[in-house]
N, C-alpha and C positions, 0 to 999 in steps of 0.2 A: 353549325351548332344549333341554329334555329330549327333546321330540319330534324336534327336528332331529338330535340326537345319535343317537337310536335309529334313525331312518330312515337317517341317514347311514351307519350300520353295515350296513344292508341294501342301500342303493343308492348314495348319494352317496359314501360313504367308499371305494368301490372303483371309481370311474369309470375309473381307469387300467387296470382289469383286464378291460375289455371286449374288448381285442384278443386274438386267439389267441396262444398262446405263440410267441415269436420264434425259439426254438431250432430248430424244423423248417426255417424259412426259412434260417437261418444254415447248417444242415447241408446243405440243398439247394444253397445258394450255394457252399459248399466243394466239394461233389461236382461242380458245373459247372466250378469253377476247376480241379479235378484233371483232369477230362475234357479241358478246353481245353488245359491244360498238357501232358497226355499226347499230345494231337493234335499240338501244336507240336513236342514232342520227337520224335514219330514222323516228322514231316516232315523235321526237322533230321537225324534218324538215317539217312534214305535218302540214299545217295550218287547224285549226278546223273551216272551213268555215260553214259547214252545221249546226252544233250545235249553232254557234254564230248567224247565220241568224235566226234560229228558236227562240233563246232566245231574239233577238232584236224585232222580231214580237210580242212575248209574252209581253215584257216589254212595248212596245208602245201601244198595244191594251189594256193591263191591266191598264196602266196609264190613258188612255182615259176614261175607265169606272170608275176608282178611282176618276178622276176629276169631273165627273158627280155626283158621290155619295157625294163628299165633296164640292159641289158648294156652295159658300157663306162662307164657313169656311176657305178655302185655296185659294191661288192665282190660277187663271185659267191657264191651259196649253197654252203657247204661243210658238213661234218659238224657242226662246232661251231654253225653257224647253225641247223641243224635241231634240235640239242639244245636251244638256247635257245627255239625255237618250241614244241617239245614240252613244255618246262618251264613256259613261260607258260600253255599250255593245261592242263597237269596241275594247276597251282595252283588252277584253277577247280573242282576236285573239292571243295575246302573252302570254296567261296564262301558256302554257307549256314551253315556252322559258325563260320568265322573270317573274316568279311567284311573286317575292317580289315587283318589280315595278308595276305589275298589281294590286296586292292587295292594295297597297297604292294609286294607281291611281283611282281605282273604289271607294275606301273609301273617297277620297278627292272630287271626282265628286258628290257622293251621299251627302256629307256634304254640298257642295255648293248648290246643288239642294234643300236640306232641308232648308238651310239658306235663300234661295230666296222665301220661303213660298209656294212652289209648293206642290201639294197633296201627301200624303203618298201613297206608292204603290209598284209596282214590281221593282223599281229601286234598292231596297235593295237586290233583288235576285242576281244582278250582284256582289255585295260585298260578298254574301254567296258563289257563285261559285268561285270567286277569292280566298277567304279564304280557301275553300276546297282544291283547287289545291296547294296552298302554304303549307298547313299542310302536305298533302300527299307527296309533294316534299321534306319535311324535314325542311321547313322554318316556324317552329311553332311560334317562337318569333315574327317574322314579322307579321304573321297573327293575333296573339293576340293583338299586338300593334296597328295595323290598326283598328281592331274592337273596341279597347279601345278608340282610338281617335275619331272614329265616334260616339260612345256612349257619349263621353264627349261633343262633338259638339251638339248632340241632347239635352243633359241636359241644356247646356247654352242657346240654342235657345228656348227651350220649357219653361224655367223658369226664364230667365233673359233678353236675347237679343230680345225677341219677341216684346218689346215695340218699338224698332227702326227698326225692319225688317218687310217686308210685310208678310201677308196682314195687312192693317190698321185696328186698333180696335181688334186685336187678343187677346185672353185671354190666361193665362198660362195653360199649359196642366196638367191634373190631375196626381198625383204621382202614381196612380194605373196603368197608362199607362206605366210607367217605368218598372214595374214588368213584363208586357207583353214583352217589348223590351228586358229586361234582359233574359227572358225565351227563346226568339228567338236566342239571342247571344249564350247562353249556348247550345242550341240545335245544332246550326251550328258548334260550336267547338267540341261538342261530336261526331257528325256524321263524321266530318273530322278526328278526332283522331281515331275513330273506323276503318275508311277506311285506315288510315295510318298503324295502328297495323296489320290489316288483310293483307295489301300489304306486310309488312315486314315479316309476318308469311309465306306467299306464297313464298317469295324470299328465306327464310331460308329452307323451305321444298324442293324447287327446288335445292338449293345448296347441301342439304343433300342427295337427290336422286342422283344428279350427282356425289357427292363424293363416295357414296356407289357403284355406277356403276363403277367408276374408280378403287375403291378398289377391287371389284370382278375381274375386268380385270387384275389388277396387281397380285392378288393371283393366277389367272388362268395361267398367264404367268410364274410365279415362279414355279407352279406345273409342267407345261410342260417342263420348263427348267431343273427341277430336274429329271424328267423322262428321258429326252433325255440324260442328263449327265450320269445318272446311267447306262442306256442301252449301250451307246456308250463307256463310259470309261472302263467298264468291258470287253466288246467284243474286243475293240481295243487294250486293254492291252494284252489280250490273243493272238491277231493277231500279235502284236509287238514282243512278246516273241517268238512265233512260227516261225515268219519270220526270226528272228535272228538265231534260231536253224537250219531252213531250209537252209539258206545261208551258215552257217558254215559247214554243213554236206552234201551239195549238191554234192561234188566231192568224199569225203571219205566214206560216208554212204548214198547212194541214197535212200535206203529203209526207213531210219529214216527221211530223208528229205521229202519223200512222205507222211509219217505219219504227219509231221508238216504241210504240205500243206493241208492235209485232215482236220486237226483241224482248220486251217484258214478258209477253206470253210464252215465248220459247224458253227463256231462262227460268221462269216459274215452273213450267212443265218439267224441265230437266231436274230442277231442285226437288220437286214433289216425287219424281221417280226414285232419286237417290235416297231421299228420306224414307220412302216406303221400303226400300231395300234394307236399310238399317233397322227399321222397326220390325220387318219380317224376321230378321235374324234374332231379335229379342223374343218374339212370340214362339218361334220354332228353332231353338238354339242348336238342335242336333241335325237339322236339315241343311242340305247344300243350298247356297244362294241361288235365286232364280236367274240372276244376271251376273256375269263375271265382274270382279272388282275392277275399277278403272285403273289404267296404266298409261305409260307414255305413248302408247299407240293412239291415245285420244288427245295428244298434244295439239293437233290441228284444231280440235273443237275449242280448246282453251284460247288459241290464237284468234279464232273467229269471234268468240264471245268477247274477248278483250277489244277486238276491232269494233264490235257493235257498241261498246262502252266508250269508244273514242280513243283507244290506246293501240298504237301500232307496235307489234311484237316482232322482233327479228331473232330467228333461231340460227345459232351457229353450231355446227357439229350435228351428227346424226344421233338421234336418241337410241341408245343401245338396247339390246334384248336383256332383260333382267329377270331374276327370280320374282315370284309374285309379290312377296312382302316388300322387297326393295323397289319393285316397279310401282306399287301403290304409294309407298312413301315418297318416291321421287315425283310422282304426279301431284300429290297433295302439296308438296313443298313448292313446286312451280305454281300451282293454283293459288296458294296463299300469298306467295311473293307478288304475283301479278295483281291479286286483290288489294294488297297493301299499296301498290303503285296507284291503282285507281282511286283508293280512298285518300291517301295521304300526300300524293305528289302532284305537282302541277305539270310534270313532264307528261307528254303524250307519246313517249317512245320508250320502249324497254327492250333489253337484249337478254336472251337466254342462251347459255353456252354449255355444251356437254364435252367432257374430256374423260376418257377411260384409259387406265393404264395400271398394270400390276394388280389386277383384281379390285381396283378402287375407282369409283365414279365421282368426279368433281363436277358439281352442278352449280352454275353461277347465274344469278339474275341481277341485272344492273338497270338503273334508270338515272337520268341526268338531273332530276329535281328541278327546282327547289321544293321544299315542303309546302303543302297548301295552307297549313295553319288552321284548317277548319276541322271541326269535330265531325268525323264521318260515322259516328255511332258504332264504332267497333267495340267488341267485348274485351279486348286486351289480351286475348289468349292465343293470338296467331303465332307469334314467335315462340311462345312457350310450347305450343302444340308441335311446331316444326322441330324444336329441340328434342321433345319427347320421342317423336318418330325416329329421328336420327340416332338418338341414344339407344333405343330398343334394338337397333341393328348394329350397334357398336360404332356408329359414326358420329360426326360432329356438325354443328351449325355455327357459322359466324355471320352476324348481321350488324350493320352499322353504317355510318356515313363514309363516303369515299373521300380521300384527300382532295381530289379535284372537283368535289361537289357531287350531289346525287346520293344514292343509297345502293348498298350491295348486300345480297344474300348469297353466301357461299356454303354449300352443303358437300360434305365428304362422306360417301357411303361405301362401305366395304361390300362389294357384290358377292364375293366368295362366301362371306359369312351369311349373306342372305339366303344362300342355297340350303343352309341347314335349318332355316326357320320352318 
């Protein structure tokens, strides 16, 4: 239990700390939200002058020709009629800022225009445009209510109030006309709903693409963090042990101190090379790495480095040939497990065993303990990183004290799944 507590302080006790700090992501998310909000505000701040002027010209010209075609049937266009037409079009300037007020305003103006007996015509286009923007902006109930009110006014005027409203001597409208009006209302609502659905779909797709990009960036950061941790933790542990040996023997045994310094030089050179490889992949992410990723073919180097740190490693079983991703993960797991023995165990002997069967590799690293009880300066991310590597391949990691003393790391990696990586 003492060993578990000691090692838990170095690795297991901080499993939750393996993720990078979340505040940069939150700050980045807030920055994106501010940019998106500023973009929406900028779009809303722009007045749609051009489209409104074009629509006003269309409504005025179209109403003029409609009045000529309906001469004698409807009241002629006068100054008041043209004021109503311009007012209905002018309201559309606010269609992006106040869509609910605009849709009710245009519907009321059109209803007043209709009740005054003026010719049927493009005035209803203003209601259609306002309804479209209200539905797209999410105010569906307001748009449907405004259309319903306008249609109700049309029914009252065409079949009941026509007796008291201009033009004089007007007859009730045929009910077949209501079918045409209903068809136009349904068409307007359908087009607006389709536009709203499509806009929401685009927004979801943009959000999903942004989320996928952030997820890939997070996964890449975690991968780089694991690589740097595994490289530096192992090499710096060897350097830490050998520097202690060198300091202790500097006066009494200069030759042994020289050997320790040589080991430090070799370990630091190797660490610098692997760190440079990781940094090169950041600077040129599309280029192939200059040197191949490490694998179990370099297991002998790990054994030699552990021996220079005073740890004897016994290898049982032959390291199998594995797909690149699985090979790298197995190498890093062995490297981290041996690093933890050097850091946290008083044992100077470790055993590495490989077993492969049915497309699965069982990798086991044991030491006899007991725990050193000293703070080796670990980051606490070792076991967490091993679990992440195994989980990425669909495997598992079990790490903890053995019943007979010591510590065991057992990795189960599916080699067939690794071929698809």
